[in-house]
N, C-alpha and C positions, 0 to 999 in steps of 0.2 A: 322018681321024677313025677311031678304032678300031671294030671290029665290035661290034654290039649283042649282049648276052647273050640267050639263048633266051627268058628270062622278061621281057625289057624291056617289051614292049607290055602284057603281063599286069599287071605292077607299076604301070604308068601307069594302067590302068583301075581297079585296086584302090585306088590312092591317090585318084583322082577320086571313086570311090564312098565313100571314107572322109572326104571333105570337104576335099580339097586341090585346088588349081589348079596344073597343070603350068606353071611359069614359063619354064623352059629345058629343051630336049631336043636335045642335051646341054648341060650347063653347062660353058662353056669357061673354063679358068683359065690365065693366062699369068703366069709368074714369070721375069723376065729373058728369056733366049732359049728357055726351056722352055714348051711349051704342053701342057696335059693336059685331058682331058675326063671330068668326072663324069657318070654316066649321066643324072641328072635333077636339076632344082631345082624345088621346089614351095612354094607359099605357102598358108597356111590360109585357107579361105573362111569359117570360123567364128571370127573373131577373139576374141569373148567367151569361147568355149569353150577355145581354144588360145592365147590371149593373143597373137594375131598372129604365130604361129610361122612361121619360114622354115626350110626344110630342103633338104639336098642328099642324094641317094640314089645309092649305087653298088650295082648289082644283080649278084649272083653266084649261079649255079646249082650250083656244085660238081659238075660232071659228069665230071671227069677220073678217071684210074685211082688216083691217090694223094690221099687225104684230107688228109694232112699237107702235101703240096705245094700243094694248092688253098688250104689255110688260110694257109700262109706267103705265097703270092702275094696273096691277098685282104688280109691284114694289111699287107703292104708298101704296096700300093696305097692302102688306107684311110689309113694314117699319112701318106703323102706328100700325098694330097689334103687331109687335115685340116690339116696344117701350112700349106699354101698358102691354103686357104680361111680359116683363122683370120686371115691377114694381109690378104686381099683383101675378105672379106665376113664379118666376125666375128659378124654377127647370124644367120648361117645355120648350122645344126647338121647335121653329116654323119652319115648312117646307112648301115649295110650291110644291104641287103635280101637275105634268104635264104629258101628254102622251109622250111616248118615241119619237114619231115622232116630237112633238113640241120641246122637248129638243134638238134633233138633228138639227132642222132647225132654231130655235130661240136662245136657250141658248148656243149652240156650235158655233154660228156665232161670228164674231169679236165683234159686239155690245153686244151680250149676255154674252160672256166671260168677257168683260170689266165690265158690270153691276154686274155679279156674284163676280168678284174679288173686285171691289170698294165697294160694299155694303154688302159683305159677305152673299149672299143668299144661304140658305140651300134648296136643291131640292130633291124630291123623284120622280122618274119616274115610270110610270106604263104602262103595255101593255093592252090597252082596249079590244083587241080581246081575250086574254087569261085570263084577269082579275087577273093579278099578278103584284107584285112590281118587277121592274127590277133593279133599282139602288138607292142608297142613296148617295147623294153628299153633304158633309158637308160644313159648311159656312167658314171654314178656308182655303179651297183650291178650285180649280176649277176642280179637277179630281174626279172620282168616288171612293166610298168606299163601302165595303160590307154591312155595317149597320151603323146607327147613333151611334156615340160614343162621 
């Protein structure tokens, strides 16, 4: 199993506080002879509010020296996981969890906006100091929404 991101446990606590139950930690995906691990799978505990949503979350802190390299690596991993998840568990939506600061500097930059628009990246932002979810940005637009839908 791969090493956990620095923010892994923090994101778990923030999701639980936001009304999710952690269903798998990690979520194991096997396709042919390949096995991969998405950081988390969560289910809504408020089905009326979130229509029984099921999500998978890949946590990224973007702590390396090159923002572009971190973005490329996160994008590749996200797209790989999304392709396999769509075949194995199509009811579960994949989100990339990033700190609010990273979203502002990386995903709101011209490059980040282009990547989100072209590849339909769903993002959830979190505040690492307060351990809370700040925004859900779905994959059909590049603007924020209040919760995944």
